Each structure stands twice: as C-alpha cells, then as structure tokens.
N, C-alpha and C positions, 0 to 999 in steps of 0.2 A: 288634946291628945288624940281624939278621935280623928280630927283632920290630918295629924301626923300619920296615924295608922293607914288612914285611906290614901295618903300620898305615898306611903311605903309600899301598899298593895299595888298601887298603880304603877310604880316604878318596877316592882318585880314582874308585873304583867308585861310592861314594855321590854324588859330585859329578857323575859322568857320568848317573847315574840321576835325579838332581834336574833336571838340565838337560833330559834326555829328557821327563820329566813336564811341566816348565814350557813347553817348545816345543809339546807336543801340546795342552796347555791353551790356549795362545795361538792355536794353529791352529783349535781347536774354536770359540773366540769368533769368529774371522774367518769360519768356515764358517757359524756361526749368524747372523752379520750378513748373509751373502749370501743365506740362506734366510728372512730377515725374522723370525727368532726374537726378536730384541732389541726392546725397546720402551722409549723414555726410559732412565731410570736403573735399570730393573728387569732382574732375571735374574742368575743367578751360577753359575759352574762351579769346582769345587774339585779339588784333587789333594793327597793326603796326602804329607807330606814323608818321604823315605826314611830320614832320620837321626832325625828327632824325630816319631815317629807320632802324638803328640797334637797336632801343628801341621798346618795345611793351606795351600796356596797358593790365592789366589782373585783375580778381577779386581777392580781398585779401583772404589769406589762412584762412579757418575756419569761414568765413562769410557766412551765409545762403543766397543762390541764391535770395530768395523772398525779401531780405532787401536791396540788394545792389543798390545803385543810381550811377549816372555817376560821381559824385565827390568823391565817394569812391574808385574808381578804382586806381590802382597802376601803375606807369610807371617804367618800369624795363629795365635796359641796358643789353648788351650782356654778361656781367659777372655776371648776376643775382643779381644785386644791386638795391635796390629800390631808385630812384632818385626823385620821387615825389609821395606823398600820405603817409599815415599811415597804416602800416600793414606788414604782412610777405607774402612772395611768396610761393606757393605750390612747394616743391622741384622738384616733378615729373612733374609739370606744366611747370617749367623752363626747365628741361632736355629735354622735348619733344618739347615744342613750340619754344625754342630758336634755335633748329636745324631745325626744319621746316621752320622757317622764314629765317634762314641763307641760306638753300638750295634753297628756293623759293622766289626770290625777287618779284615775281609777286603776292604773297599772301599777302593780307591785313588782313584777318580774319581767324582764326583757332578755331575749337571747338572740345572738347573731354570730355565726361562725362560718367558715368556709367549707361547708360539708360538700363532699364530691357531688352528690346527686342534686343538691339544691344548686349547686354552681351550674351543673350541666343544664338543669331545667331553666335556670335564669338566663342562660344564653339565647333561649328561644324567645324571651321578652313576651310571655303570654301567661295568663292564669291557669291554673290547674282546672281539668275538666272533672265533673262528677262521674268518673268511670268505674268507681269502686265505693263500696259502703264507707270506707275509711275516708275517702277524698271528700265525701259529703260533709264532714265535720268542718270543711273550709268553703262550702258552697255558699257564694255571695257573702263571704266573710273573710276574703283576703283581696289584695290589690297588687297591682304591678307598678313599680316606680321605674319609669323608662328614662332616666336622666343620668346615667353613668358619665362621669367626667374625670375619674381617676380616684385615688384614695380619698375617703371623706375626712378632711381635715378642717372644713369650715362649717361653723355652726349654722350658717344659712342653708348649706346643703343638709345638715341634720333636720332643720325645720322643714325643708321640702320633703324629706322622707317621712317625717311624722305627719305631714299633711296628707301625703299619699295613703299612709296607713289609716288615717281617720279614726273611726270607732271600731276598726275591725281587729281580729286577733292576729293577723299576719300581712306581711307585705313581701313580694318578691321584688328583689333589687336587680334590675336587669344587668346581665354581665357581672354579677357580683355574688349573690347568694340569698338567703332567707333571713327574715327578721320575724320573730314571733313574741307576742306579748300576753300577759294574763293578770288577773286579780290576785294571783299568787306566784311564787317561783315555780311551784309545782306545775301549774297550768302552762306557763311559758315554756318550760321544759319539755313537757309532754307534746306540746303543739309543735314544737321544733322537731322533734324525733319523729313524730307522726307525719309531718309534712315532708321531711326528707325522704321518708319511705314512700310516700305518695308520689314523690317526684320520680323515684326510681321505678315504681310500678308503671307510671305512665310512659316512661322512656322505653321500658321493655314492652309494653303493650303496642306502642307506635312502631317500634322496630319490627314487631311481628305482623302488623296488620292494622286495620281501622277499628280502634276501640268502640264498643257500643256505649253511648252516653245515657246515663239514668235521667228520666224525665224531670222537668222542674218540680212538679208535685212530690214525686217520690224523693227527690234530692233534699227538697224543703223539709220533708217529714224526718228523713234521716237526720238532718242537721239539728232539728228539734230534740232528737234522742240522744246523738253522740257528740254534738258540737257545743254542749253547755259547759260552763266552768266546772260544775261538779264532776263530770266526767272526765275532764283534763286532770283534776286532783286525783280522782280514783284511779285512773290508769298509771299516774306516776307512782302511786304508793308501792306496787310490788317491785318497781325498778329501784325504788329508794331502799326498800328492805333488802334487796339482793346486793347492792353495791356497798351498803353498810356492813352486811355479813362478810363480803369478800374484802373489803377496804375499810376496816373500823377507824383507821387513823385519820380519816377525813373529818371526823367530828370534832377532832382536837382543836 
C-alpha cells in the first residue's frame, strides 16, 4: 500500500509539472503573439515532457499563436510522431527542436520564431555587443550559426544548429532569427523576449552612431547578476500573470 501511495503521489507530481509546463508554453505563445513575433504558420516553442524526456510539447502547425491553449499542444516523440493531441508538427520545428533537446538534456524549454528585430539583426551575422545592461545577460552566452541554406527540414541541419548553440542560452541563426533555451519554459521565453529587444536597441543605437561597449569585466559582472536562470524565471513571472489576467482561456 505504501508503494502504491508513493507511486500515486509521484504521478500527481508529474501531472502537475506537465500542466505547469504546458500552461507556461501556451502563455508564451500568447505573449509572442502580442509582441508580433508570430508570422503566418512559422515559429515554434517547445517544452520537454517531465515523464518522457525524449518527447516534447509543441504548438500545432498552422495554428495562430493567439488562439493556442494548453490543451491544444501536441506531444511529439523523438521520431516526430504525434502521440498526444490533434494536429500536425511543423517540420522545421521538429528538425530544430528535436536535435536541441537531444543535445541538451538540461534544456526544458526552447523558443524560435521569426521576430522582426531578431531577423533584422540576424542578417548582420554577428553576435550582440554588450552595449546595455540588458544585453549583458547574453555576454559570452550566445553564438552565431552562420550556415543558412534554406528552411531547416533536415535533422542534420538541426544537429549543426544545436552544435553551434553548445551550452549557451541562445544562438543567432544568420539570415533567419533567434533561438533561445532554458532549464524551464519561463527562462527560454524570457531570454527570447529580452534578446529580441536587445537586437532592437542595438539596431537603433548603431543607426544613431557608434555605441559605447561595456568593458569585459563589467559585462561579466552584469551577466553574473542578470544572466542567471533564476532571473529568467523571475522576469517571466509578471508577464505570465498579466497574460493570464488578460487571456485566462489559455490555461484550458
């Protein structure tokens, strides 16, 4: 009886964690829609399943970000098969996210969309500079994948993107956009939102003149303060509370 009770508690814990991840993923999609990060059928956000780590939850292909609820999400296995939910998987989303999740067991959430400023900055093919305090969250913690060859439909391309990402929190896909990851959906979402804003700020600063770059020592110190996982989760919290208040149906 004790073993059965323990198993039941464990199952409830897994179920609660799964719901937590799915609701944060749905909230991320709604937040991305509000910020104009969605474009047509492109873009995907994933959350690793807590019980089946080789599977991940993802938004259905062709569904508007602004309409997706937690119950609409698809559970996809390592072969790209939908094992729970109704809908199709974005082929590019599977090619990229399956390889990122496979290469990074520590990654729970991953986000990639064609956000305007992320795309604009990616066309320059270079990393962000530490020109603001916020940009320091990505200092020596993001990479550039300079291998654009078309829509990512090949798992080999996904592996190369994962390789460029390495152990970092983000990678700029040249001529394509941004990809961020985290040990929670909250982290991945916040890093994406923040990174796209940093792209916007650097584009504005360079259009106005020559930005002053923060020193290595100061940028490293700032990264230690604002580039940590806990800060990613903390910064996502008010955004989550706000979107749930405005659009409570996303929790369904």
